C-alpha positions as a printed NumPy array, in Angstrom:
array([[-12.901,   5.587, -13.534],
       [-15.323,   6.476, -10.748],
       [-14.571,   9.432,  -8.007],
       [-15.747,   7.343,  -4.696],
       [-13.101,   4.298,  -5.401],
       [ -9.942,   7.041,  -6.043],
       [-11.365,   8.665,  -2.663],
       [-11.644,   5.458,  -0.946],
       [ -8.101,   4.264,  -2.566],
       [ -5.988,   7.93 ,  -1.631],
       [ -7.633,   7.711,   1.879],
       [ -6.184,   3.99 ,   2.727],
       [ -2.632,   5.003,   1.38 ],
       [ -3.119,   8.327,   4.285],
       [ -4.689,   5.63 ,   6.629],
       [ -1.634,   3.264,   5.775],
       [  1.225,   6.111,   6.007],
       [ -0.174,   7.338,   9.259],
       [ -0.083,   2.794,  10.627],
       [  3.476,   2.739,   9.185],
       [  4.672,   5.831,  11.309],
       [  2.905,   3.949,  14.251],
       [  4.872,   0.988,  14.071],
       [  8.168,   3.433,  13.228],
       [  8.369,   2.372,   9.714],
       [  8.743,   5.013,   6.729],
       [  4.949,   6.903,   5.897],
       [  6.17 ,   7.188,   2.64 ],
       [  7.862,   3.66 ,   1.211],
       [  4.184,   2.11 ,   2.557],
       [  2.295,   5.789,   0.991],
       [  3.595,   5.069,  -2.112],
       [  3.291,   1.466,  -2.03 ],
       [  0.053,   1.771,  -0.893],
       [ -1.037,   2.954,  -4.003],
       [  0.573,  -0.108,  -5.806],
       [ -1.022,  -2.6  ,  -4.043],
       [ -3.905,  -0.885,  -1.575],
       [ -6.138,  -3.157,   0.46 ],
       [ -2.714,  -5.647,  -0.019],
       [ -0.207,  -3.047,   1.69 ],
       [ -2.607,  -2.903,   4.917],
       [ -2.44 ,  -6.658,   5.706],
       [  0.508,  -6.383,   5.058],
       [  0.99 ,  -3.853,   7.447],
       [ -1.187,  -4.641,   9.836],
       [  0.945,  -8.071,  10.237],
       [  4.635,  -6.636,  10.734],
       [  5.901,  -6.018,  14.073],
       [  6.777,  -2.343,  15.348],
       [ 10.85 ,  -1.396,  15.683]])
């Protein structure tokens, strides 16, 4: 696997965790979900409303 791909995916998971915490959601759960779903998790996170 290409190292740039792994670094990009890892960065995206961290960004999603921070976005989730900003919306009063569990950052760890979204981090783990992002590992599996990647950009799809980002899209879902952008659509959910802040609690």
